[in-house]
C-alpha positions as CSV (number, residue, x, y, z in Angstrom):
1,X,10.7,-32.4,-49.7
2,X,13.5,-30.1,-48.8
3,X,16.9,-31.3,-47.9
4,X,19.5,-29.3,-46.1
5,X,22.9,-29.6,-47.7
6,X,25.4,-28.1,-45.3
7,X,25.4,-24.5,-44.2
8,X,24.7,-22.1,-47.0
9,X,24.6,-19.2,-44.7
10,X,20.8,-18.7,-45.0
11,X,18.1,-19.5,-42.6
12,X,15.9,-22.4,-43.3
13,X,12.5,-22.6,-41.8
14,X,11.3,-26.0,-40.7
15,X,8.1,-26.7,-38.9
16,X,8.4,-27.6,-35.2
17,X,6.1,-30.6,-34.7
18,X,7.0,-31.1,-31.0
19,X,4.0,-29.1,-29.7
20,X,1.6,-30.9,-32.1
21,X,2.9,-34.3,-30.9
22,X,2.4,-33.1,-27.2
23,X,-1.2,-32.1,-28.0
24,X,-1.8,-35.4,-29.8
25,X,-0.5,-37.4,-26.8
26,X,-2.6,-35.4,-24.3
27,X,-5.7,-36.0,-26.4
28,X,-4.9,-39.7,-26.7
29,X,-4.6,-40.0,-22.9
30,X,-7.8,-38.1,-22.4
31,X,-9.7,-40.5,-24.7
32,X,-8.1,-43.5,-23.2
33,X,-9.4,-42.4,-19.8
34,X,-12.9,-41.4,-20.9
35,X,-13.8,-44.5,-22.9
36,X,-13.7,-47.1,-20.1
37,X,-15.8,-44.8,-17.9
38,X,-18.8,-44.7,-20.3
39,X,-21.6,-46.9,-19.1
40,X,-22.6,-50.0,-21.0
41,X,-25.8,-52.0,-20.7
42,X,-25.8,-55.4,-19.0
43,X,-25.9,-58.4,-21.2
44,X,-28.8,-60.5,-19.8
45,X,-31.0,-63.3,-21.0
46,X,-34.7,-63.0,-20.3
47,X,-36.2,-66.3,-19.1
48,X,-38.7,-67.7,-21.4
49,X,-42.0,-69.2,-20.2
50,X,-42.3,-73.0,-20.4
51,X,-43.5,-74.4,-23.6
52,X,-45.9,-76.9,-21.9
53,X,-48.2,-74.1,-20.8
54,X,-51.5,-74.9,-22.5
55,X,-53.7,-71.9,-21.5
56,X,-51.5,-69.0,-20.1
57,X,-54.1,-66.2,-20.5
58,X,-57.0,-67.8,-18.7
59,X,-57.1,-66.7,-15.1
60,X,-57.9,-69.3,-12.4
61,X,-60.9,-68.3,-10.3
62,X,-61.9,-70.3,-7.3
63,X,-65.5,-69.6,-6.4
64,X,-67.3,-70.2,-3.1
65,X,-71.1,-70.5,-3.0
66,X,-73.0,-70.2,0.2
67,X,-75.5,-72.8,1.5
68,X,-77.4,-72.0,4.6
69,X,-76.3,-74.2,7.5
70,X,-73.7,-76.1,5.4
71,X,-70.2,-75.5,4.2
72,X,-69.9,-73.7,0.9
73,X,-69.4,-75.5,-2.4
74,X,-66.4,-74.8,-4.6
75,X,-65.7,-74.3,-8.3
76,X,-62.5,-73.8,-10.1
77,X,-63.3,-71.9,-13.4
78,X,-66.9,-73.3,-13.4
79,X,-65.8,-76.9,-12.6
80,X,-67.3,-78.3,-9.4
81,X,-64.7,-79.5,-6.9
82,X,-64.9,-80.6,-3.3
83,X,-62.8,-79.1,-0.5
84,X,-60.5,-82.1,-0.4
85,X,-59.9,-81.8,-4.2
86,X,-58.9,-78.2,-4.1
87,X,-55.2,-78.7,-3.2
88,X,-54.5,-81.5,-5.7
89,X,-56.3,-79.7,-8.5
90,X,-54.6,-76.3,-7.9
91,X,-51.2,-78.0,-7.6
92,X,-51.8,-79.7,-11.0
93,X,-52.9,-76.5,-12.6
94,X,-49.9,-74.5,-11.4
95,X,-47.3,-77.2,-12.0
96,X,-46.4,-75.8,-15.5
97,X,-47.7,-72.2,-15.3
98,X,-45.3,-69.3,-15.6
99,X,-47.8,-66.9,-14.0
100,X,-49.0,-68.1,-10.7
101,X,-52.0,-65.9,-10.2
102,X,-55.3,-67.0,-8.6
103,X,-58.5,-65.1,-7.8
104,X,-60.9,-66.0,-5.1
105,X,-64.6,-65.0,-5.4
106,X,-67.1,-65.7,-2.7
107,X,-70.8,-65.0,-2.2
108,X,-71.8,-62.1,0.1
109,X,-72.9,-64.5,2.8
110,X,-69.9,-66.8,2.9
111,X,-67.9,-66.7,6.1
112,X,-64.5,-65.2,5.6
113,X,-62.9,-68.2,7.3
114,X,-63.7,-70.3,4.3
115,X,-62.1,-67.7,2.0
116,X,-59.0,-67.6,4.2
117,X,-58.9,-71.4,4.0
118,X,-58.9,-71.2,0.2
119,X,-56.1,-68.6,0.3
120,X,-54.1,-71.0,2.5
121,X,-54.7,-73.8,0.1
122,X,-53.6,-71.6,-2.8
123,X,-50.3,-70.8,-1.0
124,X,-49.8,-74.5,-0.3
125,X,-50.2,-75.0,-4.1
126,X,-47.3,-72.5,-4.7
127,X,-49.5,-69.7,-6.0
128,X,-47.5,-66.4,-5.9
129,X,-50.3,-63.8,-6.1
130,X,-53.8,-64.3,-4.8
131,X,-56.5,-61.7,-5.4
132,X,-60.0,-61.3,-4.0
133,X,-62.8,-60.6,-6.5
134,X,-65.5,-58.3,-5.3
135,X,-68.8,-57.4,-6.9
136,X,-68.7,-54.3,-9.0
137,X,-70.1,-51.1,-7.4
138,X,-73.0,-49.8,-9.5
139,X,-72.9,-46.2,-10.5
140,X,-75.2,-43.9,-8.6
141,X,-75.2,-45.7,-5.3
């Protein structure tokens, strides 16, 4: 560390730090402006499905079977139900389900009015997505 002791007549060279401090302050201001502009992800919590769901992977299929001259018979996943039991059963099934998806499968000869009625009953049971199942098209036809 050099000390200056009066004027000895010679030149003493000292480092001028003013330009370096100016550069440091400019860089500090630039970084202070850039950091808040960078995008950050949103902190969110993903809702978890209810724990009371007993069988979440099994889809619900309402089947309609044609009988000539009579209204069709109904099945919910191979369990026979009557037309009046459809709404209470579907409401009970979808009460604790996270995924509210239902499929409707009808015979070829079933009038579409019956299928539309089942879709309306599904909407009344708070089913979000209702799909229609069709027979598979065989290759070569």
